[in-house]
N, C-alpha and C positions, 0 to 999 in steps of 0.2 A: 856296305852300310856306311851312310855318310856320317862323318864325325860332327858332334855338337860343338859349335864354336862358342866359347864363353863370351858373355857380353862384356863390353868394356866397363871398367870400374866407374866411370863418370855416369854411364847410362844407368847403372844399378843405384847409384846415389840419387839420381833424378827421380827414378820410380819410387824409391823409398820416401823421398821428400813429398812427392805428389800424393802418395797414400796417406801420409801423416797429416797433410793439409786437409784432405777430404774427411778423415776421421775427426779432425779438430772442428771443422765446419758443422758436421753432423752433431757433435757433442754440444756445440753452442746452440744449435737449433732445438735440441731436446731440452736443454736448460731453459731457453726462452719460452717453450711451449708448456713448461711444467706449471701446474695449478698452484695458486697461493695456498698456504696452509690454513687450517681452521683456527680462528681466534680462541684463546682460552677463556674460561669463565671469569667474570669480574669478581674481585674479592669482596667480602662483606664490609659494609660501612661500620666504623667504630661507634661506640656509644657516645651520646651527647654528655658533656660535662654538667655538673650540678650548678643551677643558677645561684648567683650571689645574693645576699640580703639587700633589700631596698634601703637606700639611704634616707635619712630624716628630711622632711620638708624644711626649706629655709623660712625665716621670718621676714615679713614685710616691714619696710622702713616707712614711717609716717612723719609728717611735718604739720604742726599747727601754726597758723598765723593769727595772732590776736592783736586787736587794736589796743594800744597803750595810751590812756588818757594822760594829759599833762600832770606831772606829779614828781615823786621822789626819783623814780627810775628814768623818766624822760621829762625834762623841764617843759618842753614844748610838745609833748606827745610823740607818738611814733608807733612802732610795732614790736611785739614780742614773738620771737620765733622759737618754737619748741620742737625737738626732734628725738626720735627713739624708735624702738622696734615693738611691733604689735605682738607682745608675748602671749596674750590670751586669745589672739585671733578673732577679736570682735570687730575689727575694721576701724577702731577708734584708738587714738593715742590717749590712754588714761594717764592720770597724774603720776601713778607709780611706774609708768613706762617711759617717762621723759628722761633721757640720758644727758641731754645738753640743751641749753637755752641761751638766747642772746637778744639783746635789745637793739633795735635800729631806730634811733631817735631823729626827730625832725630838727632842722636848724632853728636858730633863734629868729623869731619873727616879731619880737616885741617892738621893733622900730618900724614895722610895716603896718600902716593902717589898712583895715579891711572892713567889709560889710559881711554880715552873717545871717544865715537862716538855721535855727535850731529847733528841733521838734522831737517828741516821743511818739513812736509808731507802734500800733497794736493791730493784730489781725486774728480772726477765728474762723474755723470752718472753711467755707469757700468764698467768704466775703472779701471785698476789697479792703486793703489796709486803711486805717484812719489815723490822722495826725493830731497831736496836741502841741500847738506852737508855743515855744518858750521865748524865743527872740527872733526878730525878723527885720533887721536893718536893711536887708536886701529888698524888702518890700515886694515879695513874690508869694505865690501860692503854688502848692504841689498837689495834684490830684493823682492818687495811687490806684492802680488797677492790678488785680490778681491775674497774671498771664497764664500760670500753671502752678502746680503744687510747689510751694516754696519759692516761686519766682514772681517778682512784682516790678512793674514799670511806673515811674512817677513822671507826669507831664507838668512842666513849668508853664505858668501863664505869661512869662516874659523870658527873654534870652539872657544868658550869662556869658562872660568871657572865659572860655575854657582854658586859655593859656594862663589865666590868673586865678583860677578857682580850684580848691581842693575839697575833698569829701572825707568826712569822719563818721564812724558808726561803731556801735558796740555789739557784742554777741549776747543775746538773752541767755539766762541760765538754763532754759529749756532746750537749747540747741548747742551744737558743737562748733559751728562756724558760720560766718556771714561774709559774703563778698559784695562789695558795692562799687559802682563805677558811674562816671559821667558819660552817657551815651552820645549826647550832642549838646548844642548850646541851649536846648530847652527840654532835655530829657535825662533822667537818671534811672538807675536800675539797682535792685538789691536781690540777693539770693540767699536763702537760709537752708542750712543742712543739719541733719541729725544723724551723722555717720558719713562715710565716704560716698559721694555721689548719691546720697539719700536725701532728696529735697523734702522739706517738711513745713507744713503750715502751723498756725496756732502759736502766737508769741505775743508778748506785751512789753511795753516800755523799752523798745529798741531806740536808743538815742541816735539821732541823725543830724548831721550838720553840713551845710555848704558854706564855704568861706571864700569870698572873692576879694583879692587884694587889689589895692589901687595902683 
């Protein structure tokens, strides 16, 4: 009976290492092939917080520009600026809402000779405005046309020197504001409001003046 010859120690170590390597590779393969786990359920959303209280609306700031005729406040005329907040929300700067005011006065023109056209203008319904001339050293006539509600254009029958001409006008008691401008060397324009951007007809005795300096 033949005797079993024991394997050398190096050969046994090799086989053991080889088997360990094979088992390691198989384990990695099994791990790589494993399926992903199932996702858990999402948690419930928390409750919404309580809305805060609405803040109060702010107040609008308003400015009035008023023609100031020559007198105690402005020797040569000018403008009165009034500013304040619209406390009652009616879109107008009432007398009791004026917080501050300031005069912007014209310079002294006493030494400057000039020619002038002064009139009182009235208008009603949808009619064109009519003028009552008080002084006319400029020797011109103005024909007024109602362009739209509260908006009027005046055509001059002769040209003026815009660079030397100024315009004056007053606000009737029936309205809250008037804007006047010289459009060209033979045309002027006035707009009357009774509230912010609320153009309105029907007024009387609006004083109007063109003054051309020499």
